[in-house]
N, C-alpha and C positions, 0 to 999 in steps of 0.2 A: 058609181064604180066602187067596189069594195076596197077598203084600205088593206095594205099588206101589213102583217104583224111586224112590229118593230123589234129588232134584236137589240137587247141591252148589252152594252159592253162596259167593262170596268174602265175607269178613267186611265189607269196605268196601261191597259191594253191599247186603248185608242191613242194615247200619247206615243207609245212605241210604234204603232202603225204610222202615225204622222211623221215621226222622226225618220223612219225608213223611207217613206214617200219623199220626204224632203231631200234625203241623201240621193235617191234615185233621180229625182228631177234636177237636182243641182249638178249631177254628173252629165246631164244632157244640156243644161242651160246655165247661165250665170245665176248664182243664188239670188241676186237682185231681181232676176226675171221670174223667180218662182213665187207665184201668188197663192194666197190662201184659198182662192177658188180652185186653183190647179191641185193643191194638196187635198182639198175636200173631194174633188172629182176622182183623184187617184185612189182614195180609199172608200169611196161610195157614201159619203155623208154630205150634208149641206155645209155651206161656208159658216153659218151660225154654229154648226156642230164643232167646227175647228175651234171657235172661240169659247166653247163650253169646256174644252180641255186645255187650252192655252189662252192666257189673257191678251197676248199680242203676238205679232209675227216675230218680234225680237225674242220673245220667250221660247218660240219654236226653235229658232237658231241657237239659242243658248242650250237648249236640250240636245240639239244635234251635236254641238261642241262637247257637251258632257259625254254623250255616247261615244264620240270619236276618241276622246281622252281615255275613257274606260277601256275601249277596245285596244288602244295602243298600250296601255299599262298591263292589260291582261296578256297581250302578246309578248311584251317585254319580260313579264314574270314567268312565262312558260319556259321550261328547260330547252336549251338549244339542242338541235339534233346532233347526235354523235357523229363526228367526222370519221370517215373510213381512213385508216392509216395503212 
């Protein structure tokens, strides 16, 4: 059977995909129930591929927390909508 060509992704892109997948899976399940196998399946890579981009499951969750913090800070820094008077 011929092998499919591999698509190379930059580490930063894969890390962002894994963070988004972790957020989505955590919304459906407890974060403790989110496995690296489920993360891999969610973005179409192997479980070993997950560990190519993050050294541990803890590192994934730290990246998730960093993303959430950045999103909250960005939202807080955005100007508030003008109130109709």
